[in-house]
C-alpha positions in Angstrom: 0.0 0.0 0.0 1.3 3.5 -0.9 1.8 5.5 2.3 0.8 9.1 2.7 4.5 10.1 2.8 5.1 8.3 -0.4 2.2 10.0 -2.1 3.5 13.4 -1.0 6.9 12.5 -2.3 5.4 11.5 -5.7 3.5 14.7 -5.8 6.6 16.7 -4.9 8.6 15.0 -7.7 5.8 15.6 -10.2 5.5 19.3 -9.3 9.3 19.8 -9.5 9.0 19.0 -13.2 5.9 21.0 -13.8 6.1 24.2 -11.8 8.5 26.9 -12.8 9.1 28.1 -9.2 9.4 24.6 -7.8 12.3 22.4 -6.7 14.7 23.7 -9.3 14.4 27.1 -7.6 14.0 28.8 -11.0 17.7 29.4 -11.9 17.5 27.4 -15.1 14.5 29.4 -16.2 16.4 32.6 -16.1 19.1 31.5 -18.6 16.9 31.9 -21.6 16.2 35.6 -20.8 18.2 37.8 -23.2 19.9 40.9 -21.8 17.5 43.3 -23.6 14.5 41.6 -22.1 15.6 42.0 -18.5 14.3 45.0 -16.6 15.3 44.1 -13.0 17.3 41.7 -10.9 16.2 40.3 -7.6 19.2 38.3 -6.2 19.8 35.6 -8.8 16.4 36.0 -10.3 15.4 38.5 -13.1 12.3 40.3 -14.1 11.7 40.4 -17.9 9.7 42.8 -20.0 7.4 39.8 -20.9 6.6 39.4 -17.3 5.8 43.0 -16.9 3.6 43.0 -20.0 1.8 39.9 -18.7 1.0 41.8 -15.5 -0.6 44.6 -17.6 -2.6 42.0 -19.5 -3.9 40.2 -16.3 -4.8 43.6 -14.8 -6.4 44.9 -18.0 -4.1 48.0 -18.2 -4.8 49.8 -21.4 -1.9 50.3 -23.8 -1.8 54.1 -23.3 -1.3 53.6 -19.5 1.5 51.0 -19.8 4.1 53.7 -20.3 2.9 55.8 -17.4 5.7 56.1 -14.9 3.5 55.5 -11.9 1.9 52.5 -13.5 5.3 51.0 -14.4 6.6 51.7 -10.9 3.7 50.1 -9.2 3.7 46.8 -11.2 7.4 46.5 -11.4 7.5 46.9 -7.6 4.9 44.3 -7.2 6.8 41.7 -9.3 10.1 42.4 -7.5 8.3 42.0 -4.1 6.7 38.7 -5.3 10.0 37.3 -6.5 11.7 38.2 -3.3 9.1 36.5 -1.3 9.2 33.4 -3.6 12.9 33.2 -3.0 12.3 33.4 0.8 9.7 30.6 0.6 12.0 28.4 -1.5 15.0 28.9 0.8 12.7 27.8 3.7 11.7 24.8 1.6 8.0 25.8 1.9 7.5 24.4 -1.6 7.9 20.9 -0.1 5.1 21.3 2.4 2.0 19.2 1.4 -0.5 22.0 1.6 1.7 24.3 -0.5 2.3 21.6 -3.0 -1.5 21.1 -3.4 -2.0 24.8 -3.8 0.6 25.0 -6.5 -1.0 22.1 -8.3 -4.4 23.7 -8.1 -3.1 27.0 -9.4 -1.5 25.2 -12.4 -4.7 23.3 -13.1 -6.7 26.5 -13.0 -4.4 28.3 -15.4 -4.4 25.4 -17.9 -8.2 24.8 -17.6 -8.8 28.5 -18.2 -6.4 28.5 -21.2 -8.2 25.5 -22.7 -11.6 27.1 -22.5 -10.4 30.5 -23.5 -8.7 29.1 -26.6 -11.8 27.3 -27.7 -14.0 30.3 -27.2 -11.6 32.6 -28.9 -12.0 30.5 -32.1 -15.8 30.8 -31.8 -15.7 34.5 -31.2 -13.5 35.1 -34.2 -16.1 33.2 -36.3 -19.0 35.4 -35.0 -20.6 37.2 -38.0 -22.3 40.6 -38.2 -25.6 38.7 -38.6 -24.9 36.9 -35.3 -24.4 40.2 -33.5 -27.5 41.8 -35.1 -29.5 38.8 -34.1 -28.3 39.0 -30.5 -29.1 42.7 -30.3 -32.6 42.1 -31.7 -33.2 39.3 -29.3 -32.2 41.2 -26.2 -34.1 44.6 -26.3 -33.6 45.1 -22.5 -29.9 45.4 -23.2 -30.2 47.6 -26.3 -33.3 49.3 -27.7 -35.2 49.3 -24.4 -32.2 49.6 -22.1 -33.2 51.2 -18.8 -31.1 53.2 -16.4 -32.5 53.0 -12.9 -31.8 55.1 -9.9 -32.1 52.9 -6.8 -31.8 53.0 -3.0 -29.7 50.1 -1.9 -28.4 48.2 1.1 -25.3 46.2 0.6 -23.9 43.6 3.1 -21.0 41.1 2.8 -22.3 37.6 1.8 -20.4 35.5 4.4 -21.3 32.1 5.8 -24.5 33.7 7.2 -25.6 35.1 3.9 -28.5 32.7 3.4 -29.7 33.3 6.9 -29.8 37.0 6.3 -31.8 36.5 3.1 -34.3 34.2 4.9 -34.7 36.6 7.8 -35.5 39.5 5.5 -37.7 37.6 3.1 -41.0 39.1 4.5 -39.7 42.6 4.7 -42.0 45.2 3.0 -39.6 48.1 2.7 -35.9 49.0 2.5 -36.4 50.7 5.9 -37.6 47.4 7.5 -34.6 45.6 6.0 -32.2 48.2 7.4 -33.8 47.7 10.9 -33.6 43.9 10.6 -29.9 43.9 9.6 -29.1 46.3 12.5 -30.9 44.1 14.9 -29.0 41.1 13.6 -25.7 43.0 14.0 -25.0 42.5 10.2 -22.6 45.2 8.9 -24.2 47.0 6.0 -24.2 50.2 4.0 -27.3 52.1 2.8 -26.9 54.4 -0.1 -28.2 55.7 -3.5 -27.0 54.0 -6.6 -27.8 53.1 -10.2 -28.5 49.9 -12.2 -28.4 49.2 -15.9 -30.9 46.7 -17.3 -28.2 45.5 -19.7 -26.3 44.1 -16.7 -29.2 42.4 -15.0 -30.5 38.8 -15.5 -33.5 38.9 -17.8 -35.9 37.4 -15.2 -34.9 39.9 -12.5 -35.4 42.9 -14.9 -38.8 41.5 -16.0 -39.8 41.4 -12.3 -38.7 45.0 -11.9 -40.9 46.0 -14.8 -44.0 44.8 -13.0 -42.9 46.2 -9.6 -44.9 48.2 -7.1 -43.4 51.5 -5.8 -41.9 50.0 -2.6 -41.0 46.5 -3.8 -37.6 45.3 -2.6 -35.4 43.2 -4.9 -32.3 41.2 -4.0 -29.2 40.6 -6.2 -25.6 39.5 -5.7 -22.8 41.8 -6.6 -19.4 40.1 -6.3 -19.0 39.1 -2.6 -21.9 41.3 -1.5 -25.6 40.9 -1.3 -27.6 43.9 -2.3 -31.2 44.9 -1.5 -32.6 47.5 -3.9 -35.7 49.6 -4.4 -36.1 51.4 -7.8 -36.8 55.1 -7.3 -36.9 56.2 -11.0 -35.9 55.0 -14.4 -35.4 56.2 -17.9 -35.0 54.6 -21.3 -31.4 55.0 -22.6 -31.0 52.9 -25.8 -27.6 51.4 -26.6 -26.9 51.5 -30.4 -24.1 51.9 -33.0 -20.6 50.7 -32.2 -21.2 50.7 -28.5 -24.0 48.2 -29.0 -21.8 46.0 -31.3 -19.0 45.9 -28.8 -21.3 45.1 -25.9 -23.0 42.4 -27.9 -19.7 40.8 -28.8 -18.6 40.8 -25.1 -22.0 39.3 -24.1 -21.8 36.6 -26.7 -18.3 35.7 -25.5 -19.6 35.5 -22.0 -22.4 33.2 -23.1 -19.9 31.1 -25.1 -17.7 30.7 -22.0 -20.6 29.6 -19.9 -21.7 27.1 -22.5 -18.2 25.7 -23.0 -17.7 25.3 -19.3 -21.1 23.6 -19.1 -20.2 21.1 -21.8 -16.8 20.4 -20.3 -18.5 19.7 -17.0 -20.9 17.2 -18.5 -18.0 15.5 -20.4 -15.9 15.4 -17.3 -18.7 13.8 -15.3 -19.2 11.1 -17.9 -15.5 10.3 -18.0 -15.0 10.4 -14.2 -15.2 7.3 -12.1 -16.0 7.8 -8.4 -15.2 5.5 -5.4 -16.9 4.7 -2.2 -19.5 7.1 -0.8 -18.5 9.7 -3.5 -19.9 7.4 -6.1 -23.3 7.4 -4.5 -23.1 11.1 -4.0 -22.4 11.6 -7.7 -25.0 9.1 -8.9 -22.6 6.4 -10.0 -21.8 2.8 -9.1 -18.9 2.4 -6.6 -15.8 1.7 -8.8 -13.8 0.4 -5.9 -16.5 -2.3 -5.2 -16.4 -3.6 -8.8 -12.6 -4.2 -8.5 -12.9 -6.6 -5.6 
């Protein structure tokens, strides 16, 4: 039987070959960097222009901002700090700890999985025709011809582990004031303010509900890590047309394609996967370990 220590040793060996910042400590990876590509040195490590440009890409920094001295200073400083800390971690052999090894493996899997989906979707997006975009615009009037800008009063709170209990406790509330009082009584930190919503950014079913609202109806939506209660105070029609509409439609189609691609991958993965023990029952399959006995 393979022991836990042996499994961890095998995992460590695997990651040494797969992860750039792993057991080789990264020195070999620096040899390929040409002098003109290097922008900084951190001990024996270097920072290349490609790494700096990749930071801009990951943070969606527009091209005209990438030459800004403050922007360059900020991101170059962040890379230098990160490399310094990586060196500290490697010197302390933290890359050999089981928890760290699993985190590195997970990060690698996330990057590769995202790359696989993104590459597939990029091909589909490039094949999107003008008629596809026109059809999408015509099929989604709430996002384009009938787009609504709404002024709202809102209460936002962090959706922690008690998020569902907060939603349940406020389900019968009749006004934003009542929700405010309830959250205060529950000692839930929250912020009450005025804001705005764009119908193009809302799920279709939620927007349709808002269109049949009563004056004091309260709606709930999620915004990142926050839950938000909103009451619509006023609204106006602000159509989205021309190049702005085309750009938005292309982005929306890409988002739909990403969601669809991930959904198809999930189905395919489930069909290929074989589960053992109680996990087989949980996932609706026959126990594979039992069939091997």
